[in-house]
N, C-alpha and C positions, 0 to 999 in steps of 0.2 A: 818714324815721323822726325823729321829735323827740328833741332830747338832753333827757337827764334833768336837771333843774334841781336844785341843792340849794337847802334853806330859806335865802333871804336876807333878815336882817331890813331894814326901812326904818325906822331911827331919827328921831324928831322932830328936824327942823332940817337932815336930810339929803337931803330930797326936798322936791319941791313939788307939788301938787295943786291943780287949779283947774278951775271948770266955764268951758267956752266958751260962746259966743253960740248954739250949737247945742244946748246943754243936755248935751254930753258931757263927760266928765272927761278931763283929761290928766295926766300924770305927767312930771316933770322930776327926774331922779336919776342920779347917775354920769356927768353931761354928756351922757346921752341924753334925749330927749323922746318920749313915747309916746302917741298920741291915742285916744280911745275906750277907755280902761281901764274894766276892770270890778271891782267889788269884792264879795266872797263871804265871808261869815263862815265861819270853820273851827270845829271842835268845841272846848269844847263848847256846846251851844246854851243853855245856862243862862246863859252868860256872851256874849250877842251882840256886844258892843263891844269884845272882845279878839281876838286874832288874827286880823285880817282879811287875807285873800289879796286880792291886787292882781295883775289879768292882764291881758294885751293883748287887744287886740281879736280876735286868733285863740284866745284862751283860754289861751296861755301865761303860767305863772307868772313874774311880774316881782318878787314879793318879798312881804313879810308887816308889816303894821303892829300891833305887839305890843299896844297899848292905845290907843284914840282918846282917853282922858283925857289922855295925854301932848302931845297936840297943841294948837296955839293953838286957844282956845274956838270962833272962827268957823269953823275948818276942821273942827274934831272934831264941831260940829252938822251942817256939810254932809254929811260922810260918816255919820254917825249917820241922817240923814233917807234916805241912799241904803239904808244896811243895813235900815233899816225897811221899804224897798218891796221889797227881794230877801226879806226873812224872811216878812213877812205870815203871821204864825203866828195860828192860831184856835184858841180853847180850846174842846176839845168838852166838852160838859154832860152830855147824854144821847145814847145809841146806839140809834136807833129798829129798825135792821137792819144784819146784815152778810150779804150773800149771795155765794156763792162760783159762779163759772161760769167754765169753761176755763182755771183758774190765776188768774184775775181776782177782787178782792173788790169788790162793790159796797157803799159804805157809805152808810147813810142817818143824819145825825147832827143834833143841835142844837148851835149852838156860840155864843158869845158875840155873834155877828154875825147869828144866825138859822139857819134849818135849810139843810142843806148836802149834797147828794149827789155823791160822788166814788168814783173808781176806784182801787184799790190793787193793784200788778203782782203782789206776793208778799210772803210773811213777812218777806222781809228789809227790805221798808220800813216795817216795825213795830219800833221800838226801844224797849227796856226800859231804865230807868235807876234808879237807886237810890230809895229813898223811894216806890216805885210811880208813878213819873212814866213817863208813854208818849209817844212821839214818832211820827207818822204822817207819811208823804210820799206823795202822789198821784202818778198818772202825769203830772200838767202840773206837777209840781214843788212844789205848795202844800203847805205844812206845817202839822200840826195838833199839839196837844199835850192829854193830859189830865194835868193837875198831879198828881193822887192817884186812881189806878184803883179804891182802896179806899173812896173817896167817892161813887162812881158808884150810882146806885140798882140794886137787885137785878138787874133784867132787863138793865139796859146793862151791868153787871159780867159777868153769864152770857155776852151776846153777844161781849164781848171776851175773855173767858178761851176760848173755843171757837177763837179763831184765834191765840192766843199759844203 
């Protein structure tokens, strides 16, 4: 069984992250070196460059970078690019349909990147935030945002309201 780790800050200047020739990130901290580390933004999603979890290749938490802005510019830029790839959040502009079958919701939407069809496991993957902001996570881990659900067209709002 995996040991429960406490939140461990990784303050700027006390660790080193670099990308190897194989494009994987490595972390040096506390006299240890970890290969193939992964970055994952923690909440809130509205601040994707704050509170970045650093995990080892097996998913074990190594620590948290509190703010990329505190890092040297070249390192902050490198990590921000990685976070952007991880987040890959599309903005939902119109909801064409949401159909439920066997507990899975099939969404057909128009996003800032074009039309998208995806599945959502259950209501737990639709999160409501203040100011009518909605985040949706599909079965493949892709994320979508509705910045202000009250600004959707009437039909889109009705479809969304039925699953909230």
